[in-house]
Structure formats: C-alpha cells, structure tokens
N, C-alpha and C positions, 0 to 999 in steps of 0.2 A: 330799650330801645328797640327799636321797630328795624326789621331785615327786609326793605318792601325794596321791590322790585321793579324797574320803569315798563311800562307798561303805555301802550300803542296797538291802535288795529292790527300791524303784524304780529303781536304776540300776544293776542286775547285774545278770549271762547268769541269764536264767531255764530251767531243764528240767522235764517233764512223766514221772512216776514213778509207775507202780503204777496202784491204780484212781485214780485224782480227786486226784495229792496234787500237790505242785508242791518244787524247790529254787530256790535262789538262791544261784549262788559267792557269797560275800565273798571267799573269796581263791582262788587254783586255780594249781595249783604241783604242780612235780614233789614236792615237800616236804614242802608242807603245805594244804593242802583246808580251805575250813570254807565249811557250807552252813549256810543259811537255808531250813527246813521246815514245808511246810504239808502234814499228815495229817486229814483229816476223822475227824468222827465214825466206827466202823465198817470206817476203812481199815484196809489194812498193807501190810506190804514183803513181798517176796516173802524165802525165807534162800536169804544168798546167802554166799560167802567173798572176800576181800580178799588178795592175799598180803603184803601191809606197811600194815597200821594201826590209828594209833589214835582213838580215837572218843567221842567225851564230847558226853552230847544230856542239855537243858534243856530245858525245861517252859514254854512265857510262856501258854499258859493251856488250859485244859480238865485232863485225865488222863492217867495210862500202865496 
C-alpha cells in the first residue's frame, strides 16, 4: 500500500518558465509528469520538442 501525500500547487515543487509563467509538479517521475501551469494573458510558450510525451491541457480560467 502507498503512503501518498495530498498534493496541490501550495505544496508542490514550483518552477518558473517563459516570461512570467509558473509550473507546479503534481507528479514528477520518469514515467509520468503532471504539471499545473499558470500562463498570464499575452504570455506564450517557447517552441520545443520532447523525445517522448503525451500531453493533455485544460483551462481553469481565461481562454486559449
């Protein structure tokens, strides 16, 4: 049985990226990465590539 801690952006590892963007690692392993991100209006991601990735995005507020 696993002894897992509840995790959210308040207790997750935070990192800064892009121009004024933030990410919080909710799950971080070689097999799976789940990140909650904050992208302010007008900000964008730098084009990049992953050797292997499945990506899923959802918007909590605002628009894409």
